[in-house]
N, C-alpha and C positions, 0 to 999 in steps of 0.2 A: 539360410542363417538370416536372422530378424536384423533388421535396420537398426542401428543405435539411435536412441532417443535424442533429439536435439532440442533442448528447453528453449532455445532462442525463438523457435516457431511460436512460442506463447506471448512473445513481446511483439505488441501490435501498434500501429499508428492510431491516433485518436478517431480518424475518419473510419477506419475499418472497424475498430472497436465499438464506435457509435452504432454502426449498421448491426453488429453482432448482438448488442444489447437491445436494440429495437426487436429484432428476431425473437430474442430470449423473452421479452416481455410478451409479445404476441403469443408465444407458446405457453404462456402462464408461469414461466420460470422467474424466480426472485434474484435479481441482481444486487449483489453486495459490493460496496466499494470501501476502500480504506487507502489511506496513503502514508508515506513517511520516507525517511532517507534510507533506511535499512543498510547502514553502512558496513557494520560487522555483524552478521547474523549470528544470533545466540538463542538459547532456549526460550527467553522471553519473547522474542519475535515469533518463533515457531508456535508457541501455545497462543499467542494473541491472534495469529493468522488462522489457526485452526478454529479458534472460537468465533472469529469473524465469518469464516466459511460455513459454520454451522448455522448462522443466521439466515442462510438462503440457499440458493441452488448453483450460483456462479459467483466466484469471488474474482474481482478485479482490483489489483494494486496499482494505484498511482505512485511512481516512483519519482522523487526530486532529482533533477539533473544535477550535474557536478556544480554547475555555476549557482544553482539554487541552493544546494547544500553548503557551499562557501559563504554565500550571503547569510544564511540562517545560522551556520554553526562556527564560521570563522575560518581563519586560515589554518591549513593543516588538515582540513576536511573537505572532501570525503577521504577516507583511507583507501577505498577501492573506487574504480572508475563506474560511471553509470551503466556502461555495457556489462561490467563484471557483476554489479549488484543486480541488474536485471536478469541476467543469466542464472545466478543463484536462486533468486526468488522464484523464477519460472520453473526451476527445477523441482520445486516442492509440489507435492501431490496435491495440497490443498489450494493452490493458487491456479486459477484457470488462465488468467491473462494479466500482463504488466503493460503498462503505458507510462511513458517517461514524459514528465512535464517540466517546463523551464521557469515557471513563475513561481513566486514565493508561497502561494496557496493553490490548492486544486480546484478552486471555484469553477474555472471554465470547463474543467474535465467533468466535474460533477454535472454542471447544467447540460453538458453535451450527452452524457451517458444516461442521466436520469435514474440513477439507482433506485430500487426499492427499498434498500437498507444502506445506511451510512454507518460504518464502524469506526470507532476511535478509541484510544487509551482512556481508561477511567481517570487518569491524571488531568483530562481536559474537562472543564465544566461544560455542560451541555450548551449554555449560551455562548461559549467560546468556540464551538466546533464549527469550522468553516463549511457552509453548504447545508447545514442542518435545517435552516429555515426553508431552503429551496426543496429538500427531500420530503420534509412534512407537508409542505403546500402541494406536493405532487402526489400525496397520498401514502408515502413512505414513512419509515421509522429510524430513528437514531439508536444505536446500540453502543453503550460505553463498556468496554472490555476491561476487566481488572488486570493490573500489571503484575508480573512476576517479582517479588522482592528480590533485590540484589542484583537484578539483571539490567545492564545499561551500557550502551555502545560507548558513551561518554567515560564511563567508569572503566571499560576495557582499553580504551585509547590511553587514558591517564596511567593505567597499570603497566601497559606495554612501554610506556615512556619513562617508568620508574618513578612516577609521581604516586603520593599517597592515595589510596582509593578504596 
């Protein structure tokens, strides 16, 4: 009988992931990095992550820790714990690895991993994308992924609470 898949194996420490990304680059594989809170996974997230993965050979998702999400989104968020969010993300076939970070931005993660591609939602202007200068200076590129209209975690949270949305 086959052993059940444990998506949590794809959630790695920054140090372990840094070594994996170094090896991938040496093998000529393009590492794509993206980040976010990914609080309530919806079709917009799935399509976004698939588009990010299509930009390279290995997709690494930086996931904001619970404390980081609270600072960025306010009280009541995240809806799910960082462990739950990481497990769900890691279960997606398009996601190769997940790393949790506690800062408000992923700049330290980006500098440690040195991805060849930095993917972010098109709602971010390129000059506002954290790490874009570092990635370009290292010979990489920035990809702005179009958002899926009507898909928003904030909208889902408001709707679940009975707010207009």
